[in-house]
C-alpha positions, 0 to 999 in steps of 0.5 A: 940371132933374131936377125939371122932368123929373119933373113932365113930364105925359108922364112923369106919364102914363107912371107912371100907365099903368104903375101901372094896367097892373101892378096890373090886368094883372100880367105881361100887357102891356108899354108902349112909349113913342114908337113910330114909325109906320114900325115898325108899318107892315106891307108888306101895307098901302099906306102912304106910308112917307115920310109916316109915317117921322117920326111916332110914337105916344106909347104902344103897349101890347103883349100879352106873352102873344101874342108882343108883339102890339100891342093899343092905341095911346095919343096924348096931346093937349096944347095944341099939338094945337090948331094946324091942322098938328097937327089934320091930323097927328092925323087922319092918325095916326088913319087910319093906326091904322084901316088897321093895325087897332090901336085908338087912344085919344086922351087930353087933358092934363086927362084923364090922371088919369082915362084908366084907364077908357077904356084898360081897354075895350081890355085 
């Protein structure tokens, strides 16, 4: 089962992201996986806390030099995101990040090896 875990596209992207950030921005950014939206919600925004309590973003990149200020959220979209339920969820998550003013980049499964160009626009 360890081999299956190491081949997981989420883990693979995490490694690619870490390599990209550590090589291009050493010591500046940290990566947090699976961050709950609720943990990013500020009480100054009118957000339905019940609706966001169970949702998360795949990765959050924070700036270490600015007290861990979030600078970019990354969402990986697999085949499961083609369902109507997931499309509605993705739309909601996109609106949430617009409200809290953190850029959200969505990366399709087949693009994980070429995502650094899109990510670098925000770092």
